[in-house]
C-alpha positions as CSV (number, residue, x, y, z in Angstrom):
1,M,53.8,-13.6,-54.2
2,Q,54.4,-16.3,-56.4
3,L,52.5,-15.5,-59.0
4,I,54.6,-11.9,-59.4
5,L,57.8,-13.8,-59.4
6,A,55.9,-16.2,-62.3
7,I,55.3,-13.2,-64.5
8,A,58.6,-11.7,-63.7
9,V,60.3,-14.9,-64.5
10,L,58.2,-15.1,-67.8
11,L,59.4,-11.3,-68.9
12,V,63.1,-12.4,-68.2
13,F,62.7,-15.3,-70.6
14,I,60.9,-13.1,-72.8
15,S,63.7,-10.2,-73.0
16,V,66.2,-12.5,-73.3
17,L,64.5,-14.5,-76.7
18,L,64.4,-11.4,-78.2
19,I,66.9,-9.0,-77.1
20,L,70.2,-11.2,-76.1
21,P,71.9,-11.8,-78.7
22,E,73.7,-15.3,-79.4
23,T,77.5,-15.4,-78.8
24,S,78.4,-18.6,-79.2
25,H,81.8,-19.1,-81.1
26,P,81.4,-20.9,-84.6
27,G,83.1,-24.1,-84.6
28,T,83.0,-24.6,-81.4
29,R,79.1,-25.8,-80.3
30,G,78.9,-27.6,-83.2
31,V,75.8,-25.2,-84.1
32,D,77.6,-25.0,-87.7
33,K,76.6,-28.6,-87.9
34,S,72.5,-27.5,-87.8
35,E,72.1,-27.0,-90.8
36,V,72.4,-29.7,-93.6
37,P,72.5,-28.7,-97.8
38,V,70.3,-30.8,-99.8
39,S,71.8,-31.5,-103.2
40,G,69.7,-31.2,-106.0
41,R,68.4,-28.4,-108.3
42,N,66.8,-26.2,-105.9
43,S,69.1,-26.9,-103.1
44,R,68.1,-24.9,-100.1
45,K,69.0,-25.9,-96.4
46,L,67.2,-27.8,-93.5
47,K,67.6,-26.6,-89.9
48,M,67.9,-29.8,-87.6
49,P,66.8,-30.6,-84.4
50,V,69.6,-30.3,-81.9
51,I,68.8,-32.8,-78.5
52,L,70.9,-31.6,-75.7
53,N,71.4,-33.7,-72.7
54,P,71.1,-31.7,-69.6
55,F,73.3,-33.4,-67.5
56,K,75.6,-33.4,-69.8
57,P,77.5,-30.1,-68.2
58,L,77.5,-32.5,-64.5
59,L,80.8,-33.9,-66.4
60,L,82.7,-31.3,-66.1
61,L,82.9,-31.4,-62.0
62,R,85.4,-33.8,-63.2
63,S,87.7,-31.2,-63.3
64,P,89.4,-30.4,-59.7
65,N,89.6,-26.7,-60.6
66,V,85.5,-26.7,-61.7
67,L,84.7,-28.8,-58.4
68,I,86.9,-26.8,-56.0
69,V,85.6,-23.8,-57.2
70,A,82.0,-24.5,-57.1
71,T,82.8,-26.4,-53.5
72,A,84.0,-22.6,-52.6
73,V,81.2,-20.6,-54.3
74,F,78.7,-23.2,-51.9
75,L,80.3,-22.4,-48.7
76,T,80.4,-18.9,-49.8
77,L,76.3,-19.1,-50.1
78,A,76.7,-21.4,-47.2
79,V,77.7,-18.4,-44.8
80,D,74.7,-16.2,-46.7
81,Y,72.7,-18.1,-45.9
82,V,72.4,-19.0,-42.3
83,L,72.2,-14.8,-41.9
84,L,69.5,-14.2,-43.9
85,I,67.1,-17.7,-44.1
86,P,65.9,-17.4,-40.5
87,M,65.9,-13.6,-39.8
88,A,62.8,-13.3,-38.8
89,Y,64.1,-15.8,-36.1
90,T,67.0,-14.3,-35.0
91,I,67.4,-10.6,-35.7
92,G,63.6,-9.8,-36.1
93,R,62.8,-11.8,-32.5
94,K,65.8,-10.3,-30.6
95,Y,64.8,-6.5,-31.9
96,N,61.3,-7.3,-31.6
97,L,60.1,-6.7,-35.6
98,T,57.0,-8.0,-35.8
99,N,56.1,-6.2,-38.8
100,E,57.1,-8.2,-41.9
101,A,58.2,-5.2,-44.1
102,F,60.5,-4.0,-41.2
103,V,62.1,-7.6,-41.6
104,G,61.8,-7.3,-45.1
105,A,63.6,-3.8,-45.3
106,C,66.9,-5.7,-42.8
107,F,67.7,-7.4,-46.2
108,I,68.0,-3.9,-48.0
109,P,71.6,-3.7,-46.7
110,H,72.7,-6.9,-47.7
111,G,71.1,-6.1,-51.2
112,V,73.1,-3.1,-51.5
113,G,76.7,-4.7,-50.2
114,N,75.9,-7.3,-53.4
115,M,75.5,-4.5,-56.3
116,I,78.8,-3.0,-54.7
117,G,80.6,-6.1,-54.5
118,A,79.8,-7.2,-57.9
119,P,81.0,-4.5,-59.8
120,L,83.8,-3.5,-57.3
121,A,85.5,-7.4,-57.8
122,G,85.1,-7.7,-61.5
123,R,87.6,-4.4,-61.9
124,I,89.4,-5.8,-59.0
125,S,90.3,-8.9,-60.8
126,D,91.0,-7.6,-64.2
127,R,94.1,-5.0,-62.8
128,I,95.1,-8.1,-60.7
129,V,95.4,-10.1,-63.7
130,A,96.8,-7.2,-66.0
131,Q,99.3,-6.6,-62.9
132,Y,100.7,-10.6,-63.5
133,K,100.3,-10.7,-66.8
134,L,102.8,-8.1,-67.0
135,K,104.8,-9.2,-64.6
136,R,105.6,-12.9,-65.5
137,G,104.9,-11.7,-69.9
138,S,102.2,-14.3,-69.6
139,W,98.3,-15.0,-68.7
140,Y,97.3,-17.5,-66.0
141,P,93.7,-18.0,-65.6
142,E,94.4,-18.8,-60.9
143,D,95.1,-15.1,-60.8
144,R,91.5,-14.3,-61.4
145,L,91.7,-16.0,-57.7
146,R,94.0,-13.6,-55.4
147,A,91.2,-10.7,-55.4
148,A,88.8,-14.0,-54.0
149,L,91.1,-14.4,-50.7
150,L,90.9,-11.7,-48.8
151,P,87.1,-11.1,-48.9
152,A,87.2,-14.4,-48.3
153,L,88.9,-14.3,-45.5
154,T,88.2,-11.7,-43.6
155,L,84.0,-9.9,-45.4
156,V,82.5,-12.7,-45.0
157,P,83.1,-15.1,-41.8
158,L,84.1,-12.2,-39.5
159,S,80.8,-10.2,-40.8
160,A,78.5,-13.8,-40.4
161,L,80.3,-13.7,-36.6
162,A,80.1,-10.3,-35.9
163,S,76.2,-10.3,-36.4
164,G,76.0,-13.5,-34.3
165,I,78.0,-11.5,-31.3
166,L,75.6,-8.6,-31.5
167,T,72.6,-10.6,-31.8
168,A,73.0,-12.2,-28.8
169,Y,75.0,-10.1,-26.8
170,V,73.6,-6.3,-28.0
171,D,69.8,-5.3,-27.4
172,G,68.4,-2.2,-28.9
173,P,68.8,0.0,-31.6
174,V,72.5,-0.3,-31.4
175,G,72.6,-4.2,-31.7
176,L,70.0,-3.6,-34.7
177,I,72.3,-1.3,-36.7
178,G,75.3,-3.1,-36.2
179,N,73.9,-6.4,-37.8
180,L,72.7,-4.0,-40.1
181,V,76.0,-3.1,-40.8
182,C,76.7,-7.1,-40.2
183,L,74.8,-7.6,-43.4
184,F,76.2,-5.3,-45.9
185,I,79.5,-6.2,-45.3
186,N,78.8,-10.2,-46.1
187,G,77.0,-8.8,-48.8
188,L,79.9,-7.0,-50.0
189,G,82.0,-9.8,-49.2
190,I,79.9,-12.7,-50.7
191,D,80.1,-11.0,-54.7
192,M,83.4,-10.4,-53.9
193,V,84.3,-13.8,-53.6
194,L,81.7,-15.5,-56.1
195,S,82.1,-12.9,-58.7
196,P,85.8,-14.1,-59.6
197,C,85.5,-17.3,-58.8
198,G,82.8,-17.6,-61.3
199,A,84.8,-15.8,-63.6
200,Y,87.6,-17.8,-63.4
201,T,85.8,-20.9,-64.5
202,V,84.5,-18.8,-67.7
203,D,88.5,-18.1,-68.1
204,I,89.6,-22.0,-68.2
205,L,86.5,-23.3,-70.3
206,H,86.1,-20.2,-73.0
207,S,84.0,-22.8,-75.3
208,K,82.0,-23.9,-72.4
209,S,81.6,-21.3,-70.9
210,A,77.5,-21.4,-70.2
211,E,78.0,-25.5,-68.8
212,V,80.3,-24.6,-66.4
213,S,78.2,-22.1,-65.2
214,A,75.6,-24.1,-65.3
215,A,77.5,-26.9,-64.1
216,G,78.5,-25.0,-61.1
217,S,74.8,-23.7,-60.5
218,A,73.3,-27.0,-60.0
219,F,76.0,-28.2,-57.7
220,R,75.6,-25.3,-55.2
221,A,71.9,-25.7,-55.6
222,V,71.5,-29.2,-54.7
223,F,74.0,-28.8,-51.7
224,L,72.6,-25.5,-50.7
225,A,69.1,-27.4,-50.3
226,L,70.7,-29.4,-47.5
227,W,71.9,-27.4,-46.1
228,I,69.0,-24.8,-46.0
229,M,67.4,-27.6,-44.2
230,A,69.8,-27.8,-41.5
231,I,69.6,-24.3,-40.4
232,L,66.7,-23.8,-38.9
233,P,67.1,-26.7,-36.1
234,L,70.7,-25.2,-35.9
235,V,69.4,-22.3,-34.5
236,E,66.9,-23.3,-32.8
237,N,68.5,-26.2,-30.7
238,Y,72.2,-23.8,-29.9
239,G,71.7,-20.4,-30.4
240,V,72.4,-18.2,-33.0
241,L,76.0,-17.7,-32.1
242,A,76.8,-20.9,-32.8
243,A,75.2,-21.0,-35.8
244,D,76.9,-17.7,-37.0
245,S,79.7,-19.3,-35.4
246,V,79.7,-22.1,-38.1
247,A,78.3,-20.4,-40.7
248,A,82.5,-18.4,-40.2
249,L,83.9,-21.5,-40.4
250,L,82.5,-22.3,-43.6
251,G,83.6,-18.8,-44.8
252,L,87.0,-19.6,-43.5
253,L,86.7,-23.4,-45.7
254,A,86.1,-21.2,-48.6
255,F,88.7,-19.3,-48.3
256,G,91.1,-22.8,-48.4
257,S,89.3,-23.7,-51.1
258,N,90.1,-20.4,-53.0
259,A,94.0,-20.6,-52.0
């Protein structure tokens, strides 16, 4: 599995290197200064190396706007991870899914929800931005976050709570099918929150879009790594319903951050 992942990442890297065009705006990234002309009869350009500080984008988290949105994204994904990471010990154990392939198949509804939610959220947020711009006569990047409010309030926390109730109290095919529906709704809601949040940070920092995306990713990766360590002990010691209830509360906190 790890070898396949390594090959996949290598293929993505090669594709980006060869196919993806450079989209930086002239004069905003210092790219223009990377070539210094040499005076003389046979003047030519020397390509100067560019030294990058990988930790510099983290300074963007000093902005309350960026930090609050990054926190909302982290909390939303924390809900996601409570459902997905211990699935073999929650849904799998409850419904006797001893075959790893069957447990893996339970991830499919969530992935389908992600696939539908991402483009849907983009369309909805674009429409909301256009409507409020027409209404006011001016554009505010914060209007894009309106698209994330309803999914953050309903789809994300309620799907987690419903999954916990079903797993704790409903046996047989009915409980399993209900959980798969909850996973689909959760996947749909997750991307309907993440997409507007990511687009908002790019809206407010056009010239530093890559840096602010990297800073948000680093922020949530660090805190999610810590959160992951607590998920399985939470399930084992307090039960799946308690764990999913905590996840629902985190989803509501994400809604509060966006609001």
